[in-house]
N, C-alpha and C positions, 0 to 999 in steps of 0.2 A: 582271243586265242582259242580257236576251236580245231579239234583234231579229227582225223578219220574215225568214223564210228566203229570200225572193225578192229582197230589196233590201238595200243597205248602210245603215249608220247615219249616213252623212255624218261619220263619226268618224275620229279619228287615234289610232294606237297606236304608242307609242315603246318600243323595247327597249333596255335599258341594263344594263351590267355591275355597277355599284356605285352606292350613293347618292352624289350630287353630279354624276354623269355626265349626268343628265337636264338639269340646269341649264347645265353647262359646254358641252354639245353642242347642245341644242335649246331652251334657255330661252325665246327669243323666239318660236319656232314654237309651243311649248306654250301660252304666255301669250296669243298672238294668236288661236290656235284656240279656246281656252277663252273669251276675251273675246267672240268672235263667237257664242258659244252652242253650239258644236259639241261632241259628246262627245269626251273626251280620256282615254285610258288610258295609264298608264306601267307597264311591266313591268320589275322590277329582278331581276337574276339572282343576286346575292349581297348580303351586308350590309357588305362592305368591311372585314372584321375584320383584314386584314393591313395596313391603312393606317397611315401615320405620323400622329402627332398634333402639331399646331402649338402650341396654347397651353400654357404651362408648367403652369397650374393643372388641365389635363386630361391631362397627360403620363402619369399613372398608368394611363390606359386603354390606352396603346400596349403591345402584347404580350399583353394580356388579351383574347383573341378574343371571348368572350361579352359582356364588359362594353362593349367598343368597338362590337360589333354592335348592342347594345341602344341605345347612345347615338346611333349613326348612324341607326337607325330613326327616332328622334325628330327628328333634323336633317332627314331626308328628308321626314317628314310636314310639318314647318314650311315647307320649301322648296316642296312641292307646294301648300300653302295659298297661299303668296305668288304662285305662278304661276296659281292658279285651277283646278288639277287636282283632281278629286274622286274619280277611280277609279284605285286603285293595287293592284298585285299583286306579291308576291314569287313568283318562278317556282317555287321549291321547295314552296310552299304550295298549288299547284294539284294536286288529286287526279287521277291518271290511271291507267287499268287497267294493271297489270303494273309500275308504277313503285314505287320504294321510298318511304320516309318520311324519309330523311336530308336534312339541310339542305345546300344548295349553298354551300360556303365560298369565300371570296376565295382565288384561286390565288397571290397575291403576284406580285412582279415585281422586276427589277433594271434599273438604267439602263445602257444599252449605248453610247449616244452622245448628242450634243446633241439633246434632244427625242425620243429613241427609247427604248423599253422592250423588255426581253426577259424570258424565263422566269427565275424565281428558282431558286437552287441547291437549295432545299428546298421542294418543292411538297407541301402537305398532302394526306393520303390522301383527304379529302372535298372536295378542290378542285373547282371548277366545271369546269376543263379535263379532269378525270378522269371526269366524268359522261358516260355514253354519249350520243352525238348524238341518237339517237332517243328516249331518255328525256326529255332536256331539250326537244327539239323537239316531242315528243308533248304535253307540258304546254302549250307555247306554242300549239300547234295548237288545243287546247281553248279557250284564251283568244281566239284569232282567230275561231273559229267562234261563240263566244257574243257577242262584241262586233261582229263583222262590219264592221270598219273599211273606209273607202274608201282610207285611206293608212296604210301601215306605214313607220316611219322607224327607221333604225339606222346602224351604222358602215359605212364602206367596208371592203374586204377586209383592209386593214392594221390595222383597229381604231382608226383615228385616229392613234395613235402607237406601236402595236405591243404594248400590254399583252395578255398571253395571254387574259385574260378578255374583253377587247373583241373579239379575233379570234374567240374561241369564240362570243360572242354574235352576231356576224355570221353564222357558220356555222349556228347554231341558228335564227336568224331565217329564213334562206333555206330551210332544210329544213322549217321549220314552214309557211311559205307554200306550199311544194310539197305537204305533207301535207294542209293545210286544203282544197285544191282537189280532194281525192280523190273517190271515188265514193259516199261515205256521204250519207245524206239531208240531213244538216246541213252539207254541204260549203259552203265559201265561198272563192271565187277573189278574192283581194285585187286591186283594180284597179290600185293604184300602190304601188310600193316605192321609197323614197327613201334615198339614202346622204348622210350629212352630210359636207360637204367644206369646205375653206378655199381661197379664190381667192388665187393667188400674188401678184398685183399689190397688192390692198389689204392683204394680210398684210405684204408688204415695206414698204409705205407706213406702216402702223401701227407696225411695229417702229422705223422711222426717227423717228416722232413720239415714241415712248416714250424712245428714246435721247436725243433733243433735250431733252425735259422732265425725264427722270429718270436720265440717263446717269451722273450722279455717285453714284447710289444714294441711298436714303433709308430710314430705319427698318430698316436691315439687309437691304434688298432690292436686288438688282441687276436689270439689264434682260436679257431673253432674247438669246442670241447671234444675230447676224444670219445665221449659217450654219444655225441650227436649222431643220429642215424636216420637220415631222411628215408621216406618210404620207397624211394627209387633204388636204395642200396639192395643188391641181391647177392645171395651166397652161391647160388647154383650157376650153371654154365650160361654163357651168352651166345648169340648167333652171329653178330657182326661187331667188328671194331673198326674205328676210323682213327688213324694216327693224327694227332693234332699238330705236331712239329712242322710238317710241310706247309700248313696254312696258318701257322701261329701269328704271323704278322697281320693277316687279315682278321683273325679272331680278336687279337688285342686292339686293333683299330676299331672294330665294331663295339667291343666292350667300352672303349674310351668314348665312343659316341654317346653312350647312355649316361651323360654327365650327372643327371639328377639322381640316378639310381645306383651307380657303381663307382667305387673308389679303390684306391690302393692297388691298382692294376700294375703288375710287373712280372718280368720273367724270373724263373727260378734257374739256378745254375746246374750244369751237369746234365745227366741223362737219367734222372730219377723218376719216381712215380708222378711227381708234379712238374709240369713244364712252366707253369705260371701261377699267379695268385691274384685274388681279388677280394673285395669286401663289399657288402651291401650297406644299407642304412643302419644295420645293427653294429657296424664297425668291427665285425669279426672276420678275420682273414679265412678264406677257404681256398682249396687248391683247384687249379685247372689241371685235370689229369692228362697224362700222356696220350691216352686213348679215350674217345667217346665209345660207349658200349650200348648195344641194342639187343632186344629179344624180339623174336617173331611172335606177333599176336595173331597173325593170319597169313596163310600162304607158305611157300617154300623158298628158301634162299636160292635154289637152283632154277627158280622160275623167273628170275630177273637177270638182265645183263648189267651187272654192277660196274660203275665207273672205276677207273684206276684210283686207288686210295681208299676204297671201301672194301673191307676184307671179311667175307664170310668165314666164320669159325667152324669148319666142317660144312657139310651140305645136308639139308633135310627139307 
């Protein structure tokens, strides 16, 4: 997929650390953009082979890196189909001059505090965080130049909740955007870069709704602690919102595809701050907010023709 060198593709490119992150972070944005007919590319940096496994009948995959990686590739493919995304790339499969052929492995993580992750004690030798910045970014540069997206979306500097691979993906994204705008003939200057964030007020309201409805726990799941504050939570204004309700069926189907990683998926009643709920391997329910929120890290909202369903909050 190569586009005219003078213009963009009107496309969206999302950069994520592991299978499931694309749905957890940007499911509504991806589904909305795809439904509007715009090109959508998802780049995944690792296969999540260090992940915990939820279902008992798949628990044998946990600790078996190659087997879990293969299984999660299938989950990711199913999730992308549900979202309507047709173009997917694993970053380590992008050939790039001077780069090696090794796979980029999940770096693992440890829980440091409520809702916050930190580096694992034993980081694999082939971990994504050990890959040189310019190796990983050079590959992503090639993807950016070939797709020529109008918008690139990724994590804020804290990686959403501190996972080392998320933080590294943020660094790789921004280095690649810089490199893509270089002097070469196929250069591409990305018009807009978005960071995925969570607005503090609806986050707090959604937690309150979950505590009211599910505070006693159900099916072995508890409700996220009210003090949990991922790094993606912002107090200030945001630049774009994407309503989840119009594509909720697609998002829930995509979440359901990530069987090893996501559980307790269900709709929430009414028109509150939370439209759905889910839990990860920690068995803690968290909300799916009524809107996904984004801030501009680069560019101006009025520099892009946004598809229906993506709403700039003011123009700048």
